Wavefront OBJ file of the C-alpha trace (Angstrom):
o trace
v 45.251 -40.145 59.556
v 46.471 -37.963 62.740
v 46.222 -40.197 66.360
v 43.774 -37.909 67.411
v 41.417 -37.472 64.704
v 41.510 -41.427 64.917
v 40.598 -41.397 68.987
v 37.696 -38.248 68.346
v 36.334 -40.642 65.012
v 36.312 -43.945 67.107
v 34.496 -41.646 69.546
v 32.294 -40.174 66.855
v 31.294 -43.302 65.660
v 30.072 -44.642 69.020
v 27.485 -41.607 69.649
v 26.335 -41.103 65.770
v 26.603 -45.468 64.936
v 25.468 -46.097 61.607
v 25.906 -42.441 60.117
v 29.842 -42.307 60.097
v 31.197 -43.363 56.742
v 34.835 -43.706 55.578
v 34.651 -45.786 52.430
v 36.028 -44.587 49.204
v 32.946 -44.077 47.526
v 31.406 -41.952 50.015
v 34.384 -39.593 50.815
v 35.331 -38.823 47.346
v 31.132 -37.764 46.621
v 31.868 -35.155 49.730
v 35.195 -34.061 48.182
v 34.062 -31.921 46.024
v 31.476 -29.847 44.126
v 30.574 -27.915 41.409
v 34.264 -26.046 41.151
v 35.326 -29.703 40.461
v 38.526 -29.404 42.844
v 38.670 -33.174 44.619
v 40.690 -33.035 48.606
v 39.021 -35.993 51.119
v 37.786 -35.953 53.808
v 38.785 -38.445 56.680
v 35.332 -38.808 57.337
v 31.619 -38.560 55.881
v 28.930 -37.964 58.543
v 25.774 -38.138 57.289
v 23.413 -35.729 59.765
v 19.341 -37.470 60.384
v 18.928 -34.434 63.659
v 20.291 -31.567 64.260
v 21.800 -32.868 67.593
v 23.707 -34.799 65.533
v 25.362 -31.794 64.308
v 25.918 -30.369 68.140
v 27.662 -33.826 68.870
v 30.329 -33.526 65.599
v 31.586 -30.052 66.914
v 31.802 -31.312 70.452
v 34.293 -33.913 69.247
v 35.857 -31.476 66.768
v 36.369 -28.977 69.059
v 38.141 -30.397 71.272
v 40.401 -32.834 69.188
v 40.909 -30.171 66.766
v 38.865 -32.000 63.549
v 38.259 -29.981 60.749
v 34.648 -29.178 59.829
v 33.049 -28.793 56.374
v 29.577 -28.349 55.429
v 28.118 -29.558 53.006
v 23.972 -30.306 51.315
v 24.059 -30.834 47.746
v 28.140 -29.572 46.315
v 26.016 -27.205 43.851
v 28.559 -24.531 44.732
v 30.319 -22.380 41.738
v 33.938 -21.511 44.599
v 34.758 -24.683 46.489
v 32.688 -23.635 49.859
v 31.855 -27.189 49.984
v 35.128 -28.528 49.173
v 36.487 -30.720 52.613
v 40.455 -28.831 51.940
v 41.753 -29.570 55.451
v 40.452 -33.060 55.500
v 38.283 -33.983 58.611
v 34.840 -34.222 58.604
v 32.103 -33.502 55.874
v 28.901 -32.822 57.536
v 26.498 -33.569 55.193
v 23.112 -32.160 56.091
v 20.937 -32.842 53.121
v 18.789 -35.307 55.591
v 17.791 -31.982 57.269
v 15.049 -31.375 55.371
v 11.948 -30.528 56.673
v 9.729 -28.177 55.301
v 6.960 -26.421 57.526
v 4.916 -23.330 56.316
v 2.881 -21.149 58.528
v 0.037 -19.695 55.448
v -1.393 -17.296 58.332
v 1.774 -15.973 59.409
v 3.789 -16.442 56.071
v 6.905 -18.294 57.180
v 8.751 -21.401 56.583
v 10.790 -23.242 58.757
v 12.490 -25.352 56.913
v 16.251 -27.500 57.202
v 19.236 -26.761 56.412
v 19.542 -29.691 53.237
v 15.952 -28.722 52.309
v 15.896 -28.217 47.963
v 14.561 -24.656 47.312
v 12.298 -25.896 44.287
v 11.023 -27.903 46.988
v 10.269 -24.672 49.199
v 9.320 -23.021 46.570
v 6.747 -25.633 44.960
v 5.291 -26.104 48.357
v 4.802 -22.648 48.809
v 3.008 -21.370 45.695
v 0.963 -24.423 46.503
v -0.905 -22.472 49.251
v -0.878 -19.031 47.428
v 2.837 -17.802 48.876
v 5.866 -17.540 47.092
v 9.860 -17.674 48.103
v 11.774 -15.313 45.453
v 14.918 -16.087 45.159
v 16.022 -18.350 42.797
v 19.263 -19.725 41.754
v 20.037 -21.966 38.673
v 20.810 -24.807 40.993
v 17.451 -24.256 42.403
v 16.168 -28.199 41.518
v 19.368 -29.521 43.293
v 20.483 -26.291 45.648
v 19.449 -26.398 49.906
v 17.565 -23.677 51.883
v 21.508 -24.218 54.017
v 23.745 -24.113 50.886
v 21.154 -20.510 50.243
v 22.210 -19.146 53.187
v 26.247 -19.829 53.024
v 26.737 -17.883 50.273
v 23.612 -15.470 50.041
v 22.277 -16.874 46.688
v 20.016 -14.473 44.780
v 18.754 -15.815 41.241
v 17.360 -13.553 38.643
v 14.249 -12.268 40.324
v 16.650 -9.870 42.738
v 16.354 -6.965 40.451
v 12.338 -6.598 41.999
v 12.304 -9.107 45.100
v 15.969 -9.382 46.528
v 18.279 -12.039 47.399
v 18.266 -14.762 50.247
v 19.401 -12.323 53.338
v 16.171 -10.153 52.519
v 13.707 -13.501 53.155
v 15.809 -15.027 56.427
v 13.774 -13.586 59.822
v 15.819 -16.654 61.686
v 18.396 -19.136 62.554
v 19.161 -22.628 64.372
v 22.308 -24.125 64.556
v 25.111 -24.442 66.430
v 28.349 -22.650 67.078
v 32.469 -24.784 66.659
v 32.524 -26.136 69.982
v 28.309 -27.491 69.341
v 26.572 -24.899 71.361
v 23.541 -23.978 70.631
v 21.933 -21.065 68.628
v 19.111 -19.302 67.725
v 19.733 -15.708 66.860
v 16.337 -14.403 65.640
v 12.809 -16.817 65.851
v 9.999 -16.948 63.210
v 8.649 -13.596 63.573
v 8.707 -10.670 61.637
v 9.639 -8.329 64.505
v 12.518 -9.093 66.383
v 15.999 -6.535 66.998
v 16.672 -8.209 70.868
v 20.342 -7.991 70.885
v 23.233 -7.879 67.744
v 22.304 -9.205 64.800
v 24.698 -12.638 64.634
v 21.957 -13.723 62.297
v 23.048 -11.924 59.463
v 26.308 -12.011 60.245
v 26.288 -15.934 58.840
v 24.483 -15.785 55.956
v 27.351 -15.502 53.542
v 29.501 -16.560 55.688
v 30.431 -20.373 53.607
v 30.172 -22.110 57.202
v 33.016 -20.465 58.334
v 31.604 -18.957 61.530
v 28.770 -21.932 62.680
v 26.767 -24.701 60.732
v 23.072 -23.465 60.290
v 20.746 -26.647 61.211
v 17.150 -24.624 60.348
v 15.650 -21.272 59.114
v 12.353 -19.313 59.035
v 12.103 -17.703 56.307
v 9.214 -15.046 54.993
v 7.228 -15.379 51.749
v 5.236 -13.091 50.627
v 1.763 -13.831 47.959
v 1.682 -15.638 45.238
v 2.170 -12.831 42.352
v -1.152 -14.348 40.414
v 0.345 -13.548 36.225
v 3.643 -13.473 34.630
v 4.428 -12.474 31.258
v 7.357 -12.594 29.704
v 9.019 -11.211 26.769
v 12.069 -11.265 24.781
v 14.128 -7.871 22.784
v 17.510 -7.711 20.665
v 19.019 -4.949 20.348
v 21.930 -3.984 17.784
v 24.857 -3.940 20.670
v 25.324 -4.347 24.263
v 25.413 -0.573 25.098
v 22.172 0.191 23.610
v 20.485 -3.079 25.590
v 22.087 -2.150 28.906
v 21.049 1.861 27.875
v 17.622 0.353 28.022
v 18.055 -1.288 31.504
v 19.087 1.930 32.713
v 15.809 4.104 31.423
v 13.952 1.238 31.721
v 14.507 1.114 35.835
v 15.147 5.332 35.682
v 11.266 6.019 33.960
v 10.430 3.932 36.772
v 9.362 0.591 35.656
v 9.229 -2.527 38.088
v 10.150 -6.093 36.100
v 10.390 -9.243 38.551
v 13.497 -10.197 36.135
v 15.049 -8.164 33.759
v 18.394 -10.654 32.221
v 20.356 -9.626 29.657
v 22.549 -11.833 27.215
v 25.789 -10.686 25.220
v 26.278 -10.435 21.555
v 29.034 -13.700 21.786
v 26.758 -16.090 24.294
v 23.394 -15.308 21.473
v 26.028 -16.551 19.040
v 26.575 -19.316 21.142
v 23.129 -20.199 21.328
v 23.080 -19.553 17.539
v 25.253 -22.393 16.852
v 24.397 -24.711 19.448
v 20.398 -24.715 18.631
v 21.229 -23.966 14.760
v 18.395 -20.736 14.700
v 18.419 -17.543 14.893
v 16.743 -15.907 17.751
v 15.311 -13.183 15.625
v 15.154 -14.039 12.126
v 16.801 -10.756 10.628
v 18.545 -9.950 13.557
v 21.361 -12.578 13.867
v 23.464 -11.956 16.812
v 21.327 -9.149 18.405
v 22.398 -8.295 21.871
v 19.159 -9.411 23.984
v 16.838 -8.685 27.204
v 15.040 -11.289 28.488
v 12.039 -9.801 30.962
v 8.743 -10.384 33.160
v 6.310 -8.945 34.264
v 4.570 -9.868 37.425
v 1.939 -8.718 39.114
v -1.930 -9.009 39.006
v -4.285 -8.875 36.190
v -4.410 -5.305 36.151
v -1.234 -4.685 36.985
v 0.403 -7.203 34.714
v -1.825 -5.446 31.970
v -0.953 -1.783 32.177
v 2.765 -3.390 32.757
v 3.118 -4.620 29.782
v 1.853 -2.199 27.647
v 3.998 0.623 29.447
v 7.168 -1.465 28.619
v 6.067 -2.093 25.087
v 5.811 1.568 24.270
v 9.531 1.961 25.769
v 10.657 -0.545 23.487
v 8.766 0.864 20.414
v 11.931 3.012 19.229
v 14.504 1.063 21.770
v 14.551 -2.573 20.477
v 15.131 -3.857 16.866
v 12.226 -6.655 17.221
v 10.762 -8.060 20.541
v 9.240 -11.359 21.211
v 6.458 -11.818 23.971
v 4.770 -15.174 25.802
v 1.338 -15.110 27.589
v 1.334 -18.898 29.011
v 3.723 -20.757 31.170
v 5.290 -23.345 27.487
v 5.269 -20.224 25.560
v 7.826 -18.481 27.818
v 9.450 -21.304 28.949
v 10.188 -21.657 25.298
v 12.261 -17.818 25.525
v 14.017 -19.409 28.299
v 14.978 -21.628 27.229
v 17.359 -19.015 25.242
v 18.979 -18.176 28.252
v 19.729 -21.739 29.853
v 21.302 -22.944 26.663
v 24.133 -20.423 26.245
v 26.184 -21.462 29.125
v 26.412 -25.135 27.665
v 26.335 -24.055 23.989
v 29.949 -21.820 24.696
v 31.804 -24.926 25.338
v 31.459 -24.910 20.688
v 34.173 -22.521 21.910
v 36.584 -24.639 24.616
v 36.677 -26.684 26.360
v 36.810 -25.250 29.926
v 34.820 -22.003 31.138
v 35.415 -20.011 34.116
v 32.436 -18.192 35.246
v 32.916 -14.954 37.666
v 29.782 -13.443 38.930
v 30.587 -10.296 39.152
v 28.686 -6.389 40.277
v 29.039 -3.276 39.057
v 26.078 -0.701 39.293
v 23.910 -0.445 36.573
v 25.100 2.655 35.124
v 28.046 1.195 34.650
v 27.261 -2.108 33.298
v 27.797 -1.106 29.604
v 31.202 0.146 30.460
v 32.166 -3.470 31.757
v 31.025 -4.880 28.994
v 34.050 -2.622 26.633
v 35.894 -4.235 28.561
v 34.983 -7.717 28.294
v 35.509 -6.702 24.504
v 38.703 -5.068 24.939
v 39.938 -8.043 26.501
v 38.888 -10.416 24.091
v 41.465 -8.638 21.997
v 43.575 -8.647 24.429
v 44.290 -12.332 24.804
v 42.855 -13.806 22.140
v 40.228 -15.870 24.058
v 35.972 -15.417 24.154
v 34.783 -13.684 26.424
v 30.619 -14.673 26.799
v 28.604 -12.641 28.953
v 25.360 -12.672 30.226
v 23.596 -12.510 33.587
v 20.971 -10.458 35.548
v 21.342 -6.809 34.664
v 18.530 -5.306 36.838
v 20.974 -5.461 39.753
v 24.505 -6.018 37.935
v 25.290 -8.909 38.640
v 27.617 -10.327 35.502
v 28.338 -13.805 34.430
v 31.495 -13.000 32.898
v 32.580 -16.558 31.152
v 36.598 -16.234 29.913
v 36.833 -19.777 27.453
v 39.372 -21.223 27.012
v 41.320 -24.923 26.512
v 43.166 -27.060 29.509
v 45.664 -28.601 27.321
v 47.260 -25.966 26.478
v 49.007 -23.964 28.774
v 49.583 -20.692 26.251
v 45.634 -20.172 27.008
v 45.502 -21.427 30.263
v 47.753 -18.329 30.991
v 45.483 -16.365 29.288
v 43.342 -16.874 31.012
v 43.878 -16.528 34.406
v 46.232 -13.107 33.489
v 41.901 -12.109 32.062
v 40.309 -12.849 34.979
v 43.191 -11.325 37.147
v 42.292 -7.961 34.638
v 38.978 -8.719 35.061
v 38.588 -8.207 38.731
v 40.704 -5.197 38.859
v 38.419 -3.412 36.967
v 35.587 -4.402 38.202
v 36.256 -3.127 41.875
v 38.339 0.335 39.850
v 34.014 0.794 38.305
v 32.346 -0.070 42.012
v 31.760 -3.465 41.882
v 32.086 -6.234 43.678
v 34.472 -9.591 43.017
v 31.130 -11.824 43.638
v 27.607 -11.368 43.915
v 26.123 -14.504 44.893
v 28.382 -17.296 44.893
v 30.519 -16.691 47.167
v 34.373 -16.509 47.931
v 35.421 -20.181 48.993
v 38.222 -20.729 46.851
v 37.833 -19.942 43.679
v 38.358 -16.002 44.753
v 40.863 -15.342 47.195
v 42.938 -14.258 45.199
v 41.175 -11.472 44.534
v 40.480 -10.343 47.996
v 43.130 -8.101 48.947
v 42.123 -6.272 45.393
v 38.216 -5.719 47.375
v 39.112 -4.938 50.919
v 41.645 -3.503 52.639
v 44.443 -4.965 55.732
v 41.819 -3.344 58.073
v 38.376 -4.352 56.810
v 39.859 -8.483 56.462
v 41.497 -8.589 59.516
v 37.919 -7.204 61.384
v 37.023 -10.676 58.934
v 39.267 -12.696 60.815
v 39.098 -11.370 64.355
v 35.565 -11.959 64.437
v 36.312 -15.570 62.445
v 38.472 -16.219 65.706
v 36.374 -15.122 68.005
v 33.422 -17.687 66.954
v 36.420 -20.441 65.670
v 38.975 -19.889 67.786
v 40.515 -23.283 66.708
v 39.654 -22.956 63.401
v 38.110 -25.642 62.375
v 35.080 -24.978 60.435
v 35.038 -24.886 56.890
v 39.161 -23.979 57.058
v 41.458 -22.944 54.053
v 38.266 -20.832 52.947
v 38.091 -16.895 52.200
v 41.507 -15.926 53.905
v 43.832 -18.400 53.282
v 46.291 -18.605 50.345
v 44.996 -20.707 47.429
v 45.917 -20.983 44.036
v 42.695 -22.699 42.188
v 45.262 -22.512 38.984
v 48.039 -24.946 40.480
v 44.913 -27.298 40.874
v 44.301 -29.873 38.167
v 39.666 -30.558 38.283
v 38.483 -33.729 38.337
v 36.754 -34.855 35.530
v 32.900 -35.766 37.197
v 29.857 -36.002 36.357
v 27.260 -34.139 38.735
v 23.311 -33.682 38.689
v 23.336 -30.850 37.665
v 24.459 -31.176 34.637
v 23.233 -30.963 31.054
v 23.518 -34.372 29.320
l 1 2 3 4 5 6 7 8 9 10 11 12 13 14 15 16 17 18 19 20 21 22 23 24 25 26 27 28 29 30 31 32 33 34 35 36 37 38 39 40 41 42 43 44 45 46 47 48 49 50 51 52 53 54 55 56 57 58 59 60 61 62 63 64 65 66 67 68 69 70 71 72 73 74 75 76 77 78 79 80 81 82 83 84 85 86 87 88 89 90 91 92 93 94 95 96 97 98 99 100 101 102 103 104 105 106 107 108 109 110 111 112 113 114 115 116 117 118 119 120 121 122 123 124 125 126 127 128 129 130 131 132 133 134 135 136 137 138 139 140 141 142 143 144 145 146 147 148 149 150 151 152 153 154 155 156 157 158 159 160 161 162 163 164 165 166 167 168 169 170 171 172 173 174 175 176 177 178 179 180 181 182 183 184 185 186 187 188 189 190 191 192 193 194 195 196 197 198 199 200 201 202 203 204 205 206 207 208 209 210 211 212 213 214 215 216 217 218 219 220 221 222 223 224 225 226 227 228 229 230 231 232 233 234 235 236 237 238 239 240 241 242 243 244 245 246 247 248 249 250 251 252 253 254 255 256 257 258 259 260 261 262 263 264 265 266 267 268 269 270 271 272 273 274 275 276 277 278 279 280 281 282 283 284 285 286 287 288 289 290 291 292 293 294 295 296 297 298 299 300 301 302 303 304 305 306 307 308 309 310 311 312 313 314 315 316 317 318 319 320 321 322 323 324 325 326 327 328 329 330 331 332 333 334 335 336 337 338 339 340 341 342 343 344 345 346 347 348 349 350 351 352 353 354 355 356 357 358 359 360 361 362 363 364 365 366 367 368 369 370 371 372 373 374 375 376 377 378 379 380 381 382 383 384 385 386 387 388 389 390 391 392 393 394 395 396 397 398 399 400 401 402 403 404 405 406 407 408 409 410 411 412 413 414 415 416 417 418 419 420 421 422 423 424 425 426 427 428 429 430 431 432 433 434 435 436 437 438 439 440 441 442 443 444 445 446 447 448 449 450 451 452 453 454 455 456 457 458 459 460 461 462 463 464 465 466 467 468 469 470 471 472 473 474 475 476 477 478
C-alpha cells in the first residue's frame, strides 16, 4: 500500500471508527461483482450515514485514493469492481425508504433494495415500474448508476424516467443536490441526468427522490408460440404499430426454448417443440384488461401457432418460469456464458437474430438469445467452455463481430448493464473520438484527480486477460 494511502487510511479510521475494514474476508467480498473478476481494495468503508461519504471523499481527494462505490454488487459488467484498489465504499447501509402517498414520491437511500421499494409502494396503491431481474438484491443506487430497466420498459420506461432528484457528494467531498422531490424543476443545468448511468464515475449518490405512479388494478399474462424467430419478431413490430400497449413483451429464440425444454424435460407447447416464444403482460383496470386481452388474442389468431394464458398471479408465475429457466438452462450447452445486453431498432431485431444464427454456424458455438423485444433490448449469449482455448478464442471473436453488427444496425452496445469493464473494448465502435473526448472532459471537470471508480468506461481493459473467480453469489441459482 502506498505511504499516502496509509496516512489517509489512518485519518479515515480516526474520523469514522468501526466503519473501516481491512480484513481479507471483507476485502474479497468487495473485490468483485457479477462479472466475477476480483480486484481487492485496500479497505472497505461501510457507510452508516450520508455524511460519511463526504468524509471519505475529502480524504480520498486530498491523498488521491481511488474510491469505488458499490451496493449489492449485482453489476454484470464489472462496474462495482475496485480495479485500482483504494477504498470500496459500501452504501448498502443507506437503505431508507419513505413514501409520500399524496405527492406520489419516494425518498430512498442508495442502498435501498429495488424489490423493497416496489413492495412498499404497492402496499399504498402505488407503483415503481423498473424491474431488473436482480431486483430482489439490486439497490436503487446501483439502478441509478447504470440506468437499469427490466421487462416493463416497453410501456413504462427505465430508471431515469422516475428519478426526480439526486443527493450525494462530488469527488472532493462537496455535497450536491441535483433536482428535488418535485415534479417540476428546471433550475440550472440538468446534472441529475448526467449522473444517471455514469456508473459512479462523476459523483457518489446517497439519496434519490423517485416518482411513483398509480398501481395497475390487474394484470394478465399470455404466452404465444411461433414457427420461427422472424415470425415472432414480425408480430412484435405489427403489435406495436397497431397500437397495442403491453406492459411486458419478451422474446425467446428457439435455442433458448430448446435449452429450457431439455432442462425441465417438458415441451412448453405440446406439438410445437422448440418454437420461438413471446411472453406478453397486459395491465390496467378490469375493463381495460378485458378489451386489451380480446384485441390481443384476435391479433394473434392467425399469427401464433398456439397460446396459453394466465388470469391469476400463480398461473402467470408458471408462465414466467419458462423465461427464468432459460438463463440457467444454457449451461447445458457449455460452462461459460457471455451475456451481451444489446439494443437495436425494433424493425432490426429479426435481422439481428438472423445474424446470431449465422454467427452460430461460423464460430461453432451456441448463441441463445432472449430479451425485451418491446424496446429492442435483446440479451445475446455466446456459450463456450472456458478450459478450451480454441472455444475461448472463437467466443472472443464472436463477441466483437456481434457488437460491430449491432452498431451497423443502428443499435447500442449496452441497454441496461452499463459499460464497466466488460464493454470497454467496444466503446470505439459506438462512439467517435470527439464523442469520447467530450465525455472525458466532463469526467475531468467533475473528478480532476481521477479517483471516482477509476479504470472504468474509458481506460483500456481486456476482460479476456483475467480469470473469473469461482464464487457463489446471493442471486445464483441453487
